[in-house]
C-alpha positions in Angstrom: -38.9 -17.4 53.3 -37.3 -14.0 53.9 -34.3 -14.6 56.2 -36.3 -17.1 58.3 -35.6 -20.8 58.1 -38.4 -23.0 59.4 -38.2 -26.8 59.9 -40.7 -29.2 61.5 -39.4 -32.3 63.0 -40.8 -34.6 65.8 -43.5 -32.1 66.6 -41.0 -29.2 67.1 -41.2 -26.2 64.8 -37.7 -24.6 64.6 -37.6 -20.9 63.6 -34.1 -19.6 62.9 -33.3 -16.0 62.0 -30.9 -16.1 59.0 -29.8 -12.6 58.3 -26.4 -12.8 60.0 -24.8 -10.1 57.9 -27.2 -7.6 59.6 -27.1 -9.4 63.0 -30.6 -10.8 62.3 -32.2 -7.3 62.6 -35.9 -7.8 61.8 -37.6 -6.4 58.7 -41.3 -6.3 58.2 -41.2 -9.4 56.0 -39.3 -11.3 58.7 -41.8 -10.2 61.3 -44.7 -11.4 59.1 -43.0 -14.8 58.6 -42.5 -15.3 62.3 -46.0 -14.3 63.1 -47.5 -16.6 60.5 -45.5 -19.5 61.8 -46.6 -18.9 65.4 -50.3 -18.5 64.3 -49.9 -21.8 62.3 -48.7 -23.5 65.5 -51.7 -22.4 67.4 -54.0 -24.3 65.1 -51.8 -27.2 64.0 -51.9 -30.2 66.4 -48.8 -31.6 64.9 -46.8 -28.7 66.4 -46.3 -29.1 70.1 -43.2 -26.8 70.7 -41.6 -23.8 68.9 -37.9 -23.2 69.1 -36.4 -19.8 68.2 -32.8 -19.0 67.6 -30.5 -16.8 65.5 -27.5 -17.3 63.3 -23.9 -16.1 63.1 -22.9 -14.1 66.1 -26.3 -12.7 67.0 -29.7 -13.8 68.2 -31.4 -10.6 67.1 -30.2 -7.0 67.0 -33.8 -5.6 67.1 -35.5 -3.7 64.4 -33.9 -3.0 61.1 -33.7 0.8 61.5 -33.8 1.6 57.7 -37.0 -0.3 57.2 -38.4 0.8 60.5 -38.0 4.5 59.7 -38.9 4.3 56.0 -42.2 2.7 56.9 -43.2 3.8 60.4 -46.8 3.0 59.7 -46.1 -0.7 59.2 -47.9 -2.9 61.8 -45.7 -6.0 61.1 -43.8 -5.6 64.4 -46.9 -4.9 66.4 -48.7 -8.0 65.0 -45.7 -10.2 65.7 -45.5 -9.0 69.3 -49.2 -9.7 69.7 -48.7 -13.2 68.2 -45.8 -14.2 70.4 -47.6 -12.9 73.5 -50.6 -15.0 72.6 -48.8 -18.1 71.4 -50.5 -21.2 72.6 -47.6 -23.7 72.1 -44.6 -23.3 74.4 -41.6 -21.4 72.9 -38.0 -22.4 73.7 -35.5 -19.7 72.8 -31.7 -20.3 72.3 -29.9 -17.0 72.5 -26.7 -17.6 70.6 -25.3 -14.0 70.7 -26.4 -10.4 70.7 -30.1 -9.8 71.8 -31.0 -6.1 71.5 -34.3 -4.2 71.6 -37.2 -6.4 70.4 -34.6 -9.2 70.2 -34.6 -9.0 74.0 -38.2 -8.1 74.8 -39.5 -11.0 72.7 -37.8 -13.3 75.2 -40.1 -12.1 77.9 -42.9 -14.0 76.0 -40.9 -17.2 75.6 -41.4 -20.0 78.1 -37.9 -21.3 78.4 -34.8 -19.3 77.4 -31.3 -20.6 77.2 -28.2 -18.5 76.4 -24.7 -19.0 75.3 -22.1 -17.8 77.9 -20.9 -15.0 75.5 -24.4 -13.7 74.7 -25.0 -10.0 75.4 -28.3 -8.3 76.1 -29.4 -4.6 75.8 -32.8 -3.0 75.8 -31.3 0.0 74.0 -34.5 1.8 73.3 -34.0 5.1 75.2 -30.7 6.0 73.5 -32.6 6.1 70.2 -35.3 8.3 71.7 -37.7 5.3 71.6 -39.6 3.4 74.2 -39.6 -0.2 75.4 -42.3 -2.4 73.9 -43.8 -5.9 74.0 -45.3 -5.2 77.4 -41.8 -5.0 79.0 -42.7 -1.9 81.0 -45.3 -4.1 82.8 -43.4 -7.4 82.9 -40.0 -6.3 84.0 -40.9 -4.4 87.2 -42.9 -7.4 88.3 -40.0 -9.8 87.6 -37.2 -7.6 89.0 -38.7 -4.9 91.1 -38.9 -1.3 90.0 -35.3 -0.3 90.8 -33.7 -3.0 88.7 -36.2 -2.7 85.9 -35.6 1.1 85.6 -31.9 0.5 85.7 -32.1 -1.8 82.7 -34.7 0.2 80.7 -33.5 3.8 81.5 -29.8 3.4 81.5 -29.9 1.0 78.5 -26.6 -0.6 79.4 -25.5 -3.9 77.9 -25.5 -6.9 80.3 -24.2 -10.4 80.3 -25.9 -13.7 80.0 -25.2 -14.4 83.6 -26.9 -11.2 84.6 -29.9 -12.2 82.4 -30.0 -15.5 84.3 -29.9 -13.7 87.7 -32.8 -11.5 86.5 -34.9 -14.5 85.5 -34.9 -13.5 81.8 -32.8 -16.6 81.0 -33.2 -20.1 82.6 -29.7 -21.3 82.1 -26.3 -20.3 80.6 -24.1 -22.8 78.8 -21.0 -22.8 76.6 -21.9 -21.7 73.1 -21.2 -25.1 71.6 -23.7 -26.7 74.0 -26.6 -24.3 73.4 -28.4 -25.8 70.5 -28.3 -29.3 72.1 -29.7 -28.0 75.4 -32.5 -26.1 73.7 -33.4 -29.1 71.5 -33.4 -31.5 74.5 -35.7 -29.2 76.5 -38.0 -28.9 73.4 -38.1 -32.7 73.1 -39.0 -33.0 76.7 -41.9 -30.7 76.2 -43.0 -32.3 73.0 -43.1 -35.7 74.7 -45.6 -34.5 77.3 -49.4 -34.5 76.8 -49.8 -31.5 74.4 -53.1 -30.1 75.7 -51.9 -30.3 79.3 -48.8 -28.3 78.3 -50.8 -25.6 76.5 -53.4 -25.3 79.2 -50.7 -25.0 81.9 -49.1 -22.2 79.8 -52.5 -20.5 79.6 -53.0 -20.7 83.3 -49.5 -19.4 84.1 -50.1 -16.3 81.9 -53.8 -15.8 82.7 -53.3 -13.4 85.6 -51.3 -10.9 83.7 -52.6 -11.3 80.2 -55.0 -8.4 80.2 -52.6 -6.0 81.8 -49.8 -7.0 79.3 -52.2 -6.5 76.4 -53.2 -3.0 77.7 -49.6 -2.1 78.3 -48.5 -3.2 74.8 -51.3 -1.1 73.2 -50.2 2.0 75.2 -46.5 1.4 74.4 -47.2 1.1 70.7 -49.3 4.3 70.7 -46.6 6.3 72.5 -43.9 4.8 70.2 -45.9 6.0 67.2 -45.9 9.5 68.6 -42.1 9.3 69.3 -41.3 8.2 65.7 -42.5 11.5 64.3 -40.9 13.7 67.0 -38.1 16.1 66.4 -36.1 14.3 69.1 -36.1 10.9 67.4 -35.6 12.3 64.0 -32.5 14.2 65.2 -31.1 11.1 66.9 -31.7 8.9 63.9 -30.1 11.3 61.5 -27.0 11.5 63.7 -27.0 7.7 63.9 -27.0 7.2 60.2 -24.5 10.0 59.6 -22.1 8.2 62.0 -22.6 4.9 60.2 -21.9 6.5 56.8 -18.6 8.0 57.7 -15.6 6.1 56.4 -13.6 4.3 59.1 
């Protein structure tokens, strides 16, 4: 599979992003593989829990900008976001390093999130001339209040794992060497419980906001599509790639 390792053991489907040389930035093929795995879990009674983690020094650095800009009409990212928002099985995320852009907003749709103490988070949309997605413009103000949400989304500053925990994005922060074991143990706890009761509890927890999140995601995606062809974004992206091309 394209830079995604999947394993199923003891009713737990483990999804690991394995593109460490690019900080696990997501390509359309990676989005498609993740979406297909989540959709499989919805209909496979043998899968009771999904775990999601990265490799190397990163959880996920967001979209791969080269593929994102070369094919702005691709719906792979949007279909993945829809799938993770609608996932029926609980998702346990282990954030082993950098979580940027969609690598961060996808965490808002996970049920339990654990982070290494040295993990770093950044929404990072606005500096690229883009907009937040995955329903984050609805979810974050309700989690944090308007002021804190606008600070994170508009200033686009990096923040620590401990700040993510204080915000409620992360459940707990542990030393990096303990992260995988903690996430696995929590996944095993969930997998040992009555599976339909777990899925129905998740549905009830999300039921009140599901329609609003869906409507917000659709509006975000529509506006992002307009942004991608704007002169502002094209200028920012051109400057970004020129900086990266300069010898150091």
